[in-house]
Structures are given as structure tokens and as C-alpha cells.
N, C-alpha and C positions, 0 to 999 in steps of 0.2 A: 482604474476601474473599480478595484476592491474598495478603495477609500470612498469613492462616490457611492457605492452600494451601501456601505456602512452609514454614510451621511443620510441617505434616503431612509434607512431603517430608523435612525435616530429621529429624523424629522417626523416620520409616521408615529413613532412612540410619543413624541412631544405633543403632536396635534391631538392624539387620543387622550393623553394624560390631562391636558389643559382643558380641552373642550368636550370631553366625553366621547364614548364610542357609539357611533350611529352607523350601522351597516345599511347604507342607502340601497345597495343591491337587494338585500334581504327584504327591506320594506317595500320596494317596488314589486318584487316577486309576490309578496303577500297581497299587495294592492291589485295586482293583475288577476290573481285567483278570485279575489272578492268581486272584481268588476266583470269577470267572465260570468259569474253567477248573477250579477246585476243585469247584464245584457240578456242572459237566458230568461230571466224572470220579467223582463220588460220588452216584449216584442212589439208593443204598441208605441209608436213614436209620439203619440199625443199625450202619453202619460209619463211625464218626466219624474225621475226619482227625487224625492225631497227629504223624507224622514220616515219615522215609524209612528203609527197611530197608537193610542193608549191600549188597544187590544192586541197589539203586536203585529198587525197587518201593515203592509207598505203604505206610506202616505205619498201619493203621487200628485203632480200638478200639471196644468196645461202650459203651453208655450208663453202665455202672457204673464205668468207668474215671475216675480223678480229674480228667482233663483234658477230659471230654466237654462241659463248658460253654463252653470257650473258642472253639470254632468258631462256634456260634450267637452268642456274645458279639461276635465280630468282625463278623459279619453285621449285628448291631444297630448297631455303630459305623459301618459303611458306610452304613446307612440314616440314622443321625443326621447324618452329614456331607453326604450327597447329597440326602436327602429323596426318593429314588427308591423308589417302592412295590415295585419288583422286589426290592430288598434286604429290605424289610419282610416280603414274602411268604416269601422264603427263610428269614429269621430266625425267623419264626413256625413254619415246618415243622420246622426243626432244633431249635428250643426245645421244642416239644411232644414231640419224640422222646425227651426226658428226663423226661417226666411221671412215670413210675413210680418215679424215684429220690427222690421226695418221701418215700417210706416206707423208704428205705435207712438203717438204723441201724448198718450195718457199716463205715461210713467216717466220718472226720472232715472230709472234703473237700467237704461239701455246699455250702459257700460258693462254692468254685470251680465246682462242677457246676451249682448252681441260681441263685446270685446273679449270676454273670456272664452267664447266659442269661436266665432269667426276670426277674431283677432289672433288667437293662438294658431288657428288653422292657416291664416294668411302668412303669419311669421314662419311657419314650418313648410309651407307648400308654394307660397306665392300665387295661389289660385286667384286670377283676376275677378272671378265671379264673387269671391268673398269680399274683395275690395269694394266693388260696386255696392253690395248690400250694406257694408259698414258705412260707406259715405252717405247713403240714404238714411241710415240709422242716426248718424251724427247730426244730420240736418233735422231729424225728428226731435232729437234730444235738445238741440239748440232752441227749438220753439218754446221750450219751457223757461227760457231765460228772459226776464223782464228787465230792460236797462234802467227803468225807474227804481226798481227794487235793488238791482245789482246782484241778483242771485238766481240760481236755477231752482224753480219751485219743486218741492218734493210731492207730497200727497195733494190731491185735489181738494180735500177737505180734512180738517183736523178738529174733532169735537164740534163740528158745524159752526162754531163761533169764530174760528180763525181761518181765513181763506188763503194765506200764503205762508204755509209752514216750510221750514228748511231743516232737514236732519243732518247730523254730522256724517252719516253714511254717504251722503251725496258727494263728499270729497272723492269717493272711490270712482266716480264716473268721469272725472276730469281727464284721466289718462286716455280715455277714448277720444275726447275732443282734441287733446294734444296730438294724437295720431292723425286725426283728420286735418288738423292745421298743417302738419308736415307734408301730408300726401297731396293736399290741394293748394297750399300756399295761401289759403284764406286766413287772414289775421283775425277775422271775427271769432273763429273757434278758439284761437289762442287767447284773445282778449277776454272772452267769456270765462275761461279758466282762471285768469289772473283776478278778475273782478270778483268772481265767486269765492275764490280762496282768500282774498284780502278781507272781504266782508265777513266770512266765516271766522277768520282769525280775529277780527275786531270784536265780534259779538258772541261767539260760541264758547269762549274759554274763560274759566275762573282764574282767580289769583294763584291757585296751586297747579295750574296748567292742565287740569282735568276739563272735560267738555260737557256742556249740556247736550241732551239728546236732540231736542227740538227747540228752535227759535222761530217764533211767529212774527211776521212783518205786516205792516199796513201797506197800502198801494204806493206810498212814497218811499218805502224802505226803512221806515222807523220801526224799532223793535216794540212789539206789543207785550210779549210775554215769553218767558223761557221755561220750558216744561220738559217732562219726560213722557215717554209712551211705553218703553220696554224696560226702563230702569226701576229701581226701588222707590225713588222719590225724585222730585224736580231737582233737588240740589245734590243728589247722589251720583257718583261716577259709575255709570253702567259699563261693565267691563268691555263688551264688544265695541261699544261706541269709542272707547279710548283706543282700541286697536285700529278701528277705521280711521280715526284722526291721525294716528302714527303713520299708517300706510299712506294716507292721502298726502300728507305734507312731505313725506320722503319722496313721493313721485313728483310733487311740485318742485322740489330742489333739483331732482334729476333733469326735469324738463326745462327749467329756467336758469339754474345755477345762481339763483338769488338767495343770498345767505340768510335772509329772514325766514325763509321756509326751512332751511336746514336747522336754524336755531329753534324754530317751533317744533320740528320733529324731535329734536334732542330734548326739549323740555317735556314733551309728552312721554318720551322714553324714560326720562328721569322720574316722572310721576309713577309710571308702571313699575320700573325696576326697584325704586326705593320705597314702594308702598308697604307699610307695615302689615297690611292684610294680604300681601301676595304670599301664597303658601311656598314651602320649601321646594316643592316639585315644580314650581313656576307655572302651574295651571291655575288661572284666576278663578275666584268665585264669580258667580254670574254678575254680581255688583260688588265693587270694592268696599262698600259699606256694609256688606253682609257676610262677614267671616263665619265659617262653619256651615254655611248653606251649600247648595249644589254648585258644582263647578260649571265652567263653560269652556270645553275643549276648543270650540271654534274661535273664541277670543285668543287663545294661546296660539293656534295655528296661524291666524292672521298676523299677530304680533311677531311671531318667530320669523315669518317671511319678511315682514317690514324691517325688523332689527337686522337681519342679515344684509339687506340692501343698504340700510342706513350705515352699517359698519364700514362700508366701502367709501363713504363720503366723510368719515370722521377721523379725528386724530387717533394716535396709537392707543392711548389709554381708553378712550370711549370705544374704539373698535374692539379691543379685547373684551371689554365688559359686555358689549352688545352680542358678540359671537358666543360668549360663554353662556349668557342667559338664553339666547335662542337655541343653543345646542342642548341646554338642559330641558327646555320646553319640548324639543323634538325627541330627546331621550325619553322623557316621561310619556309623551304621546305614543311612542313606539313600544312602550312596555305594556304589560298585561293589565295595568290599571285603566288604560284608555283605549288600547287597540283591541278590537274584537277578536274572538276566536274564529278560525277559518270556517266559512260557511254560515256563520251566525250574523246577527245584527242586521238582518235583511240585506246582507252583502255590502253594507257600508264599512268603511275602514275604521273610523273612530266612534267611540261611545261618549256618553256623558257631556252632551252639549245642552245649552239652554237657549231656546229661541225667544220666547215671550212669557216670562214668569208672571207678570201682573195679569196677563190675559189667560193664564193657565193653559198655554199652548206650547207644544214642543219642549217639554221639560224632561231633562235627563234622557235624551234621545240622540241618535245620530242625526247629523245635518249635512246636506250635500256640500255646502260651502266649506265646512270644516275639512272634509276630505280634499277639496280642491286646493285650499291654501296650505294644507299639510304637504301635499305632493309638490306644490310650488316651492315650499320652504326646503324640502329635501333636495330638489334640483339646485337651488341656490347654495345650500350647504355643500353639496358635492363640488360645485364650481369653486367656491371659496377655498375648500380644503385642497383642491387640485392646484390652485394658484399658490397656496402656501407651500405645498410640496415642491412646486416648480421653482419657487424663490430659494429653496434650500438646495 
């Protein structure tokens, strides 16, 4: 017994020495206090927390905004970690506030809106009402897939000139359709995911494995132009876009076990991890072509979560590297440079995110999805460290 105890202590020391010390319990305790303040300051379920306005006031949005699912999703993560029914009750209220979006066919972001909210709720509670809403939502999302183009349409218009834009962010909504395919046995959902991912893989990526933000298609699926909307330039690697791609193709491998998706996720990871403009604290600049400018903590939170999952599908060398960088990202995000002081930051957890620099919108502010993926990454980190200790 004594020898086993010593082995556990050594294992704990090794894990902390190699991967950095992240006290997940402490970070969730802080998050809980912040989100208690968020709930108190947001009694109106039609005003979902999004960010902070330039004058310091809260920036709230309605349920049809693409980010509306992240706040209830974070509440579900708080419930998952703590088991406290207070968080479950809050998550249920804010989740059901999005109920009408199940019929929204005017957006491609239903994965963000419904799967992050209802999806986490269903995973944790098995509430059949959530399942029904999500299945309707998946049907709504599927209406945006045109088989002649072979992709899910993103925005309804882009600069008026192009009528079928597809953004790399759209990879994030495929997880929702994979879930629907499993639940219903309907292969159409599954096939939409494969076709969309394959065409994105074909057309969205450059030779260095960075991705364009927007690819615009004609009605037959031919590429018309490759552009950016939120990046620095059409040919520049917008940081959050690279994180979306990394996460999306990691999910593609999880759901299909097709090695080409694993290879693509690893190529994107290599672009991020080996980028000469990635700062030593591993929090990217808002665009990898803009060293020295503002950071994007949301890009780091998304990438950290994706890298932790990708590590579980990769060989020992890659696994170690992915966990090390993800851990450094989480360590940085959990420090005073990026984590807010208690009761400040309009009760968001993270600071220094960049939403839309070219549009002069959401610059150096908190963003609700940064908090969501940060909490998700912490949960994944805890699980991986627990598995590591168990193996010892």
C-alpha cells in the first residue's frame, strides 16, 4: 500500500512537471462565482450574454444570435463539474429559452446554438424533450445543404455578389448532424457531414495547411473566390478559423475513424504549434500574420479543447506534444493575464478576445464562446490527467 501511495505521488509530480499545474477545481470555483454574478445580472432570458460594449456595459443578444447556445452550455459544464442542482436549474431555464430556434432555417449555426445547449443538457439528463427539439433543429440545419454544391451554406449573402458562401466555422456544426444520424439512423445526416467535410478539405486549405475563412461557390459547386471576413487579409491565417478547423476535423475522425480526417487535424495542429508567430504563452494573436497585435483568448480556448481530444487519437510523441501545448494554453488562460478578477469583466471568465477586428467589433473583450471552450477544455484536461494517474 505504501509503495502504491509513493507511486501515485510520483505520478502526480510527473504530470505536473511535464504538463504544467492547472488546478481545475480552483478554476471551476472561480467560474461558478463569476457565473453566479452573470445570472444575477441577466434576469431576462431574452438577453443572452455575449460580450462587453466599448463603454463597458454588457453586450447581450437574442436567441437567434449564433452564440446563444454558449451561455447555457457553460451552465451545463458547471453542473457537470459540481453536481450542484442550482446549475442544472439555471441551465434548464437558459436552454429552453432557445426552444424556438429548432425551426430556424436561416442560419448554419444551429450546432452552436442547439447542440452546445440542448446537446449538453441531453447528455447529462437524458431529457426526451431536449432530444425532440434537437432532432427538429438538425432537420432545419440540413435544409441548408445543397447536394449540387455539396456543402452547407453559411450566410445568406456575402458582399451581395456571392450567394453561396461557406466559412470554415461551419465544420463545427457537423457534430450536431452526426448526433442526429446516430439517434435516428438516418444516413442523410451522416452523408451531409462527409460531403461537407470532404469539400471543405478540398477547397478551404492552403499548402501550409492553414485555411481560408470564406470560400464562395456557384450553384454547381465550383469555387468562385476565396476570401476573408474576420481575418487580416484573404491569404492570412485568421487565428480562430484555424482553431475551428482543428476542432472540426478532430470531430470528423472521432465520428468516422477515417484516417484522412485525423491526418488533416494533425496537419492543422502542426501549423498552429509550429507557427513562428505563436507567442511563448501559446495564446495566438488574432491573426497569425499579425504578431505584436491583440491576442484572441477564444482561439486558444478552442484549440486547447481540440488538442486535448486529438491527443487521444494520436501516437505517443504527438500526444505528448498536444497535451503539453494545450496545458500551456490553459495555464496561461488561468493566469492573471487572461483570467478576469473576481466580479469584474461583466462576470465573464476570460479577457482579451478578438471577435471581428476588420469590422472594429468585439476587440479586446470577453466573448461567451471563449468561456465555453475554456470550461470544456478544463473538463477534458481533468479526464486525461485522471486517466494518466490511473495508468500509473
